[in-house]
VOGU-719895 format. One record per residue: residue in three letters; x, y, z of N, C-alpha, C, O, CB in turn. Coordinates in steps of 0.2 Angstrom, whole numbers, padded with zeros to 4 digits, always signed. Last residue first. Glycine has a CB too. Example, Ala and Ser with C-alpha at 12.3 -4.5 7.8 and 13.67 -1.06 7.14 Angstrom:
VOGU-719895
SER+0064-0011+0035+0068-0005+0036+0064+0000+0039+0067+0006+0040+0070-0003+0029 ALA+0066-0028+0039+0062-0022+0039+0066-0016+0039+0071-0017+0042+0057-0022+0045 
END
This chain:
VOGU-719895
CYS+0240+0256+0272+0236+0250+0271+0238+0243+0273+0234+0238+0273+0234+0249+0265 GLU+0251+0263+0274+0245+0264+0278+0240+0258+0278+0237+0256+0282+0242+0271+0277 ASP+0259+0260+0264+0262+0259+0269+0256+0260+0275+0256+0256+0280+0267+0265+0270 HIS+0252+0263+0250+0252+0257+0253+0256+0255+0260+0255+0249+0262+0256+0254+0248 ASP+0243+0275+0246+0249+0275+0252+0248+0268+0254+0245+0266+0259+0247+0280+0258 GLY+0232+0277+0239+0238+0275+0235+0244+0274+0240+0250+0273+0237+0239+0281+0231 THR+0219+0275+0244+0223+0282+0244+0229+0281+0240+0232+0287+0239+0225+0283+0251 PRO+0214+0263+0242+0212+0268+0238+0215+0274+0239+0215+0278+0234+0205+0270+0239 CYS+0221+0248+0241+0222+0253+0245+0221+0260+0240+0224+0261+0236+0230+0253+0248 PRO+0219+0238+0232+0216+0237+0238+0216+0243+0244+0213+0242+0249+0217+0231+0240 ASP+0215+0240+0215+0220+0241+0220+0217+0242+0227+0212+0246+0227+0224+0247+0219 VAL+0211+0228+0205+0209+0233+0209+0214+0234+0214+0216+0229+0217+0202+0232+0212 PRO+0217+0225+0188+0217+0223+0195+0214+0230+0200+0216+0236+0198+0225+0220+0197 ALA+0209+0228+0173+0214+0230+0177+0213+0227+0185+0207+0228+0187+0217+0238+0177 SER+0201+0216+0163+0201+0222+0167+0207+0222+0171+0210+0217+0173+0196+0223+0170 THR+0200+0204+0156+0204+0210+0152+0204+0217+0157+0208+0222+0155+0201+0213+0145 SER+0202+0188+0162+0199+0194+0163+0204+0199+0160+0210+0199+0161+0198+0196+0169 HIS+0202+0174+0150+0204+0178+0155+0201+0186+0156+0199+0189+0151+0212+0178+0154 THR+0194+0169+0139+0197+0165+0144+0200+0167+0150+0201+0164+0154+0202+0161+0141 PRO+0180+0175+0130+0187+0177+0134+0189+0172+0138+0184+0170+0142+0187+0183+0138 ARG+0173+0165+0119+0172+0169+0125+0179+0169+0128+0183+0165+0127+0168+0166+0130 PHE+0172+0157+0106+0175+0163+0107+0174+0168+0113+0176+0174+0113+0173+0166+0101 MET+0165+0146+0109+0172+0145+0106+0175+0152+0107+0181+0152+0108+0173+0142+0098 ILE+0153+0150+0114+0157+0145+0118+0165+0145+0115+0170+0145+0119+0154+0137+0116 GLY+0148+0156+0103+0149+0160+0111+0154+0156+0115+0158+0159+0118+0142+0162+0115 ALA+0148+0147+0094+0152+0152+0093+0154+0156+0100+0159+0158+0101+0149+0156+0089 MET+0138+0139+0100+0145+0136+0099+0149+0141+0097+0155+0141+0099+0145+0130+0093 LEU+0127+0147+0099+0129+0146+0105+0136+0143+0105+0140+0146+0109+0124+0140+0108 GLY+0125+0149+0085+0127+0155+0089+0129+0153+0096+0133+0157+0099+0121+0159+0090 VAL+0122+0136+0082+0129+0139+0079+0130+0145+0084+0136+0145+0087+0128+0142+0071 THR+0110+0135+0089+0115+0130+0090+0123+0133+0088+0128+0133+0091+0114+0123+0086 ALA+0102+0144+0081+0104+0145+0090+0110+0140+0092+0114+0141+0096+0096+0143+0095 VAL+0103+0139+0069+0106+0146+0070+0108+0147+0078+0113+0149+0080+0100+0152+0067 VAL+0097+0127+0070+0103+0128+0068+0106+0135+0070+0112+0135+0071+0102+0126+0062 LEU+0083+0132+0075+0088+0128+0080+0094+0127+0077+0099+0125+0081+0085+0120+0082 VAL+0079+0139+0064+0080+0142+0070+0084+0138+0075+0089+0141+0078+0074+0142+0072 THR+0080+0128+0055+0084+0134+0053+0085+0138+0059+0091+0140+0061+0080+0139+0048 ARG+0069+0119+0059+0077+0117+0059+0081+0123+0059+0086+0122+0063+0079+0114+0053 ALA+0058+0127+0058+0060+0126+0064+0067+0124+0064+0071+0126+0069+0056+0121+0066 ARG+0059+0130+0043+0059+0135+0048+0061+0133+0054+0065+0136+0057+0053+0139+0048 ALA+0064+0123+0030+0062+0120+0036+0063+0126+0042+0068+0126+0046+0068+0113+0037 PRO+0057+0126+0013+0061+0129+0019+0058+0125+0025+0052+0124+0026+0060+0139+0019 THR+0058+0113+0002+0054+0119+0005+0059+0121+0011+0064+0118+0013+0046+0116+0009 LYS+0058+0104-0012+0062+0106-0007+0058+0112-0004+0054+0115-0008+0070+0109-0009 ALA+0043+0092-0016+0049+0098-0018+0052+0100-0011+0050+0098-0005+0045+0106-0021 HIS+0033+0081-0022+0037+0083-0017+0042+0088-0019+0044+0087-0025+0041+0077-0015 VAL+0017+0075-0027+0022+0080-0029+0026+0082-0022+0023+0084-0017+0019+0087-0033 SER+0005+0063-0031+0008+0067-0026+0015+0070-0030+0017+0067-0034+0009+0063-0019 LYS-0001+0058-0043-0003+0055-0036-0001+0061-0031-0005+0063-0027+0000+0048-0035 VAL-0006+0062-0058-0002+0064-0053-0004+0062-0046-0009+0065-0043-0001+0071-0053 ARG-0016+0061-0068-0011+0055-0067-0006+0057-0062-0001+0054-0061-0007+0053-0075 HIS-0022+0073-0069-0026+0068-0066-0022+0061-0065-0024+0057-0061-0031+0066-0070 LEU-0013+0081-0075-0013+0081-0067-0017+0076-0065-0017+0075-0059-0016+0087-0065 PRO-0003+0073-0087-0008+0075-0086-0011+0075-0078-0010+0070-0075-0012+0071-0089 ILE+0014+0078-0090+0010+0073-0086+0002+0076-0085+0002+0082-0083+0013+0071-0079 ALA+0027+0079-0101+0020+0081-0099+0017+0076-0096+0016+0070-0099+0016+0083-0105 LEU+0044+0084-0104+0040+0079-0101+0033+0082-0100+0033+0088-0098+0043+0077-0095 PRO+0058+0085-0115+0052+0088-0112+0047+0081-0110+0047+0076-0112+0048+0092-0118 THR+0075+0083-0111+0069+0080-0114+0063+0082-0111+0063+0082-0105+0069+0072-0113 GLN+0088+0087-0106+0083+0092-0110+0077+0089-0114+0073+0092-0118+0086+0096-0115 THR+0091+0079-0091+0092+0080-0098+0087+0086-0101+0084+0089-0097+0090+0074-0101 GLY+0091+0081-0078+0097+0079-0080+0098+0079-0088+0103+0078-0090+0098+0073-0078 ALA+0074+0077-0077+0080+0080-0073+0087+0076-0075+0088+0070-0075+0078+0078-0065 TRP+0064+0081-0091+0067+0075-0087+0073+0078-0083+0077+0081-0086+0069+0069-0092 THR+0054+0096-0089+0060+0091-0093+0062+0086-0088+0062+0087-0082+0066+0094-0096 GLY+0037+0100-0089+0045+0101-0087+0049+0097-0092+0047+0096-0098+0046+0099-0079 ARG+0020+0101-0084+0025+0100-0089+0032+0103-0086+0033+0107-0081+0022+0104-0096 LEU+0005+0095-0080+0011+0097-0076+0017+0095-0083+0018+0090-0085+0012+0093-0067 THR-0011+0100-0086-0004+0096-0086+0002+0099-0083+0003+0105-0082-0002+0095-0094 ASP-0021+0109-0087-0022+0102-0084-0017+0097-0084-0017+0091-0082-0027+0099-0088 GLY-0012+0123-0088-0019+0120-0089-0020+0114-0084-0020+0114-0077-0020+0116-0097 ASP+0002+0120-0084+0000+0122-0090-0008+0119-0091-0009+0113-0094+0006+0120-0096 ILE+0014+0122-0071+0007+0119-0073+0004+0124-0078+0004+0130-0077+0002+0119-0067 GLN+0030+0116-0073+0025+0122-0073+0019+0119-0075+0019+0115-0079+0028+0129-0078 PRO+0048+0113-0067+0041+0111-0069+0036+0117-0069+0037+0122-0065+0039+0107-0064 GLN+0062+0110-0070+0058+0117-0072+0052+0115-0072+0049+0116-0078+0061+0122-0079 ALA+0062+0094-0069+0067+0099-0069+0061+0105-0072+0057+0104-0077+0075+0098-0074 VAL+0056+0080-0060+0054+0084-0065+0058+0091-0065+0058+0093-0059+0047+0085-0065 ALA+0058+0063-0058+0061+0070-0056+0060+0074-0062+0063+0073-0067+0069+0071-0055 LEU+0045+0052-0054+0049+0055-0059+0052+0061-0056+0048+0065-0053+0045+0056-0065 ILE+0040+0036-0050+0042+0042-0047+0047+0045-0052+0053+0043-0054+0046+0040-0039 ALA+0025+0027-0051+0032+0029-0055+0034+0035-0051+0029+0039-0049+0031+0031-0063 ASN+0013+0024-0048+0017+0023-0043+0025+0024-0045+0030+0022-0042+0016+0017-0039 SER+0002+0026-0056+0005+0020-0057+0011+0019-0052+0015+0014-0053+0007+0020-0065 THR+0000+0040-0053-0004+0035-0051-0003+0028-0052-0006+0024-0049-0009+0037-0054 THR+0017+0046-0049+0011+0046-0054+0006+0041-0050+0008+0038-0045+0013+0043-0061 THR+0025+0058-0040+0023+0051-0041+0017+0051-0044+0012+0054-0042+0023+0048-0034 VAL+0038+0069-0044+0031+0067-0045+0030+0060-0045+0033+0056-0048+0027+0070-0052 TRP+0049+0080-0037+0048+0073-0038+0040+0073-0038+0036+0075-0034+0052+0069-0033 VAL+0056+0096-0045+0051+0092-0041+0051+0084-0042+0053+0082-0047+0044+0096-0043 LEU+0066+0110-0046+0066+0102-0046+0060+0100-0042+0058+0103-0037+0073+0099-0042 ALA+0066+0123-0045+0070+0120-0050+0068+0113-0052+0069+0110-0057+0077+0120-0048 PRO+0050+0130-0041+0055+0126-0040+0059+0124-0046+0057+0123-0052+0052+0120-0036 ARG+0041+0142-0040+0044+0140-0047+0051+0136-0045+0056+0138-0047+0047+0147-0051 HIS+0031+0146-0031+0038+0146-0029+0042+0144-0035+0048+0145-0034+0040+0141-0023 GLN+0018+0148-0039+0020+0153-0034+0028+0152-0032+0031+0157-0032+0015+0152-0027 PRO+0017+0137-0046+0017+0143-0050+0019+0148-0044+0022+0153-0047+0010+0144-0053 ILE+0019+0126-0037+0023+0126-0043+0023+0134-0046+0028+0137-0048+0020+0121-0049 PHE+0009+0127-0026+0015+0128-0025+0020+0129-0031+0025+0134-0030+0017+0122-0022 GLN-0003+0124-0032-0003+0131-0030+0006+0133-0029+0008+0138-0031-0008+0133-0023 ALA-0003+0112-0037-0006+0117-0042-0005+0124-0039-0006+0129-0043-0014+0115-0042 HIS+0004+0105-0027+0007+0106-0033+0004+0111-0038+0008+0114-0042+0009+0101-0037 ALA+0006+0105-0012+0000+0106-0016+0002+0109-0022+0003+0115-0023-0005+0112-0013 VAL+0020+0094-0007+0017+0100-0008+0009+0099-0013+0008+0095-0016+0023+0104-0012 GLU+0029+0084+0004+0023+0084-0001+0020+0092-0002+0019+0095+0003+0018+0080+0002 ARG+0047+0089+0005+0039+0087+0008+0034+0088+0002+0035+0091-0003+0036+0093+0015 VAL+0062+0091+0010+0058+0088+0005+0052+0086+0007+0051+0080+0010+0061+0084+0002 THR+0069+0105+0018+0067+0098+0019+0063+0097+0012+0061+0102+0009+0062+0097+0026 THR+0082+0116+0024+0077+0114+0019+0075+0107+0020+0079+0103+0022+0079+0115+0012 CYS+0092+0118+0033+0087+0124+0032+0082+0122+0028+0077+0125+0027+0090+0130+0030 ALA+0101+0108+0033+0097+0107+0038+0091+0114+0037+0086+0113+0040+0101+0107+0045 PRO+0110+0112+0023+0106+0107+0022+0100+0106+0027+0094+0104+0025+0109+0101+0021 VAL+0119+0121+0032+0115+0124+0027+0109+0119+0025+0103+0121+0024+0121+0126+0021 ALA+0127+0114+0041+0121+0116+0044+0116+0118+0038+0110+0118+0039+0122+0121+0049 LEU+0139+0111+0034+0135+0105+0036+0127+0108+0039+0122+0105+0037+0138+0101+0042 PHE+0144+0124+0033+0144+0119+0027+0138+0114+0029+0134+0113+0025+0151+0116+0025 TRP+0144+0129+0046+0139+0131+0041+0138+0127+0035+0133+0126+0033+0141+0138+0039 GLY+0155+0119+0051+0148+0119+0054+0143+0123+0049+0138+0120+0048+0148+0123+0060 ALA+0166+0123+0042+0164+0117+0041+0157+0116+0045+0153+0113+0042+0169+0112+0044 ALA+0168+0136+0048+0166+0135+0040+0163+0128+0039+0158+0128+0035+0173+0137+0035 ALA+0171+0134+0060+0165+0137+0060+0164+0136+0052+0158+0136+0050+0166+0146+0062 VAL+0183+0126+0058+0178+0122+0061+0172+0127+0060+0167+0124+0058+0180+0121+0070 ARG+0191+0136+0051+0188+0130+0048+0183+0127+0051+0179+0124+0048+0193+0125+0046 ASN+0192+0146+0062+0189+0147+0055+0186+0141+0052+0181+0140+0049+0193+0150+0051 LEU+0199+0137+0070+0192+0140+0072+0189+0142+0066+0183+0140+0065+0193+0145+0077 MET+0211+0136+0064+0207+0130+0065+0200+0132+0066+0196+0129+0063+0210+0126+0072 ARG+0215+0150+0062+0214+0146+0057+0210+0139+0058+0206+0138+0054+0220+0144+0053 SER+0217+0152+0077+0213+0155+0073+0210+0152+0067+0204+0151+0066+0215+0161+0072 MET+0229+0143+0079+0223+0142+0082+0216+0146+0078+0211+0143+0077+0224+0145+0090 
END
């Protein structure tokens, strides 16, 4: 039974971890230098969507490499329509932690009393009680 509960708990954490992040639009000029994301998705003014690895802002240019390759990439900032990146999802994280805590409390609560039974005869003389 304990092994099964450990597996259920591990599966729960494995499924919960992605809930702690979300992909959202970011202010690229501030976000990229401050957070140094490994990957961003850039939508250009021609509506092309490019996955850019190791992005950095260099003056008026967003530089990086094509995701999955080492091919350098440079996009002038005036050609950038939007940038999306993985960011923490704080509300989801709180919800996941609370849910996992509640489930752990339900799964591991005692199913029987561990206290000793109360003797109804406090004097110990059961003939008198």
